C-alpha positions as CSV (number, residue, x, y, z in Angstrom):
1,M,20.8,-34.2,-22.6
2,N,21.4,-32.1,-25.8
3,E,24.9,-31.9,-27.0
4,I,26.3,-29.3,-29.3
5,K,28.9,-30.4,-31.8
6,R,31.2,-28.1,-33.8
7,M,34.3,-28.4,-35.9
8,D,37.4,-26.9,-34.3
9,K,40.3,-25.1,-36.1
10,A,42.4,-28.2,-36.1
11,G,39.8,-30.2,-38.0
12,G,38.6,-32.2,-34.9
13,M,35.1,-32.3,-33.5
14,N,34.0,-31.2,-30.1
15,D,31.1,-32.4,-28.0
16,F,29.9,-29.9,-25.4
17,S,27.8,-30.8,-22.5
18,V,26.8,-29.5,-19.0
19,G,26.1,-31.0,-15.6
20,V,24.5,-29.3,-12.5
21,D,23.9,-30.4,-9.0
22,I,22.6,-28.9,-5.8
23,E,23.1,-30.2,-2.3
24,D,21.8,-29.5,1.2
25,I,24.8,-28.4,3.4
26,E,23.0,-29.9,6.4
27,R,23.5,-33.3,4.9
28,F,27.2,-32.9,5.5
29,V,26.8,-31.2,8.9
30,K,25.1,-34.4,10.1
31,L,28.2,-36.4,9.2
32,D,30.9,-36.4,11.8
33,I,34.1,-36.1,9.8
34,E,36.2,-38.3,12.2
35,K,33.5,-41.0,12.5
36,N,32.9,-41.0,8.8
37,E,36.5,-40.7,7.7
38,S,36.3,-43.7,5.3
39,F,33.3,-42.1,3.6
40,F,35.0,-38.8,3.1
41,N,38.2,-40.6,1.9
42,R,36.2,-42.4,-0.8
43,L,34.9,-39.1,-2.2
44,F,37.6,-36.5,-1.7
45,T,41.3,-36.3,-2.3
46,Q,43.8,-35.5,0.4
47,K,44.2,-32.0,-1.0
48,E,40.5,-31.4,-1.1
49,M,40.1,-32.5,2.5
50,E,43.0,-30.4,3.6
51,Y,41.4,-27.3,1.9
52,C,38.0,-27.9,3.4
53,L,39.3,-28.7,6.9
54,S,41.4,-25.5,6.8
55,K,38.1,-23.5,7.0
56,S,36.4,-22.7,10.3
57,N,33.2,-24.3,8.9
58,P,34.3,-27.0,6.4
59,Y,30.8,-28.2,5.6
60,P,29.8,-25.7,2.9
61,H,33.1,-26.4,1.2
62,L,32.7,-30.2,1.4
63,A,29.1,-29.9,0.1
64,V,30.0,-27.6,-2.8
65,R,32.9,-29.9,-3.9
66,F,30.5,-32.9,-3.7
67,A,28.0,-31.0,-5.8
68,G,30.9,-30.2,-8.2
69,K,31.8,-33.9,-8.5
70,E,28.2,-34.9,-9.1
71,A,27.9,-32.2,-11.8
72,I,31.0,-33.5,-13.5
73,I,29.8,-37.1,-13.3
74,K,26.6,-36.0,-15.0
75,L,28.5,-34.1,-17.6
76,I,30.9,-37.1,-18.3
77,S,27.9,-39.5,-18.4
78,S,26.5,-37.5,-21.3
79,F,29.6,-38.7,-23.2
80,D,28.7,-42.3,-22.4
81,E,31.5,-42.5,-19.9
82,K,31.7,-43.3,-16.2
83,I,34.1,-41.9,-13.6
84,N,34.8,-42.4,-9.9
85,P,34.3,-39.3,-7.8
86,K,37.8,-39.5,-6.3
87,E,39.3,-39.3,-9.8
88,I,37.8,-35.7,-9.9
89,E,39.7,-33.2,-7.8
90,I,38.4,-29.7,-7.3
91,L,40.9,-27.2,-6.0
92,N,41.3,-23.4,-6.2
93,D,43.8,-21.4,-8.3
94,A,45.8,-18.5,-6.9
95,N,42.8,-16.2,-7.3
96,G,40.4,-18.6,-5.5
97,A,38.6,-19.8,-8.7
98,P,37.8,-23.5,-8.7
99,V,39.9,-25.7,-11.0
100,V,39.1,-29.3,-12.0
101,N,41.8,-31.9,-12.2
102,I,40.7,-35.3,-13.6
103,N,43.1,-37.9,-12.5
104,N,42.4,-40.5,-15.1
105,E,44.2,-40.5,-18.5
106,K,41.1,-41.8,-20.2
107,F,39.6,-38.3,-19.8
108,N,42.6,-36.3,-21.1
109,N,40.4,-35.3,-24.1
110,I,37.8,-33.6,-21.8
111,K,38.2,-30.1,-20.6
112,V,35.9,-29.1,-17.7
113,I,35.2,-25.6,-16.4
114,I,33.2,-25.4,-13.1
115,S,31.4,-22.8,-11.1
116,L,30.7,-23.4,-7.4
117,S,28.5,-21.4,-5.0
118,H,27.0,-21.9,-1.6
119,C,24.8,-19.9,0.8
120,K,23.6,-20.7,4.3
121,D,22.0,-24.0,3.5
122,K,22.6,-25.0,-0.2
123,A,25.6,-25.7,-2.3
124,I,25.4,-25.7,-6.1
125,A,27.8,-26.5,-9.0
126,F,27.6,-26.0,-12.7
127,A,30.1,-27.8,-14.9
128,W,30.6,-27.2,-18.6
129,G,32.6,-29.7,-20.6
130,N,34.2,-30.0,-24.0
131,K,35.2,-33.4,-25.4
132,K,37.7,-33.3,-28.3
133,M,37.0,-36.1,-30.8
134,E,38.8,-37.0,-34.0
135,V,36.8,-36.3,-37.2
136,E,36.8,-40.0,-38.1
137,N,35.0,-40.8,-34.8
138,Y,32.4,-38.0,-35.2
139,G,28.9,-39.3,-34.6
140,R,30.1,-42.7,-33.5
141,R,29.5,-43.8,-29.9
142,D,31.3,-46.9,-28.6
143,G,29.4,-48.5,-25.7
């Protein structure tokens, strides 16, 4: 994955990257929520589950949030990092726009913007991320 680097006004470096994922909604329809509670609890926060279950048809909302988490995982992996899906929380702001909360201090230097969409049978997510780096660490990757 190509990354774009640029100097910011404060003299730090920024890495930019993207992640995208598409999911079949039917995959979630086939999973009974009550019978697969532990599976859903491993992937989604309580707030995410409450939001999705508040909808008359929760499956597109579950699928699009899963796609969002996968897109963010791909984005973060381009920074040579790993994250657990449950550390990623995708909620909605007062206007209904998706907002990403990453519940791990290790990723406080990464800002993520996400776009989610779904139709009858597919859910898609596109995540754009910006990782702030100190100038002294520019170009160095610790593995």
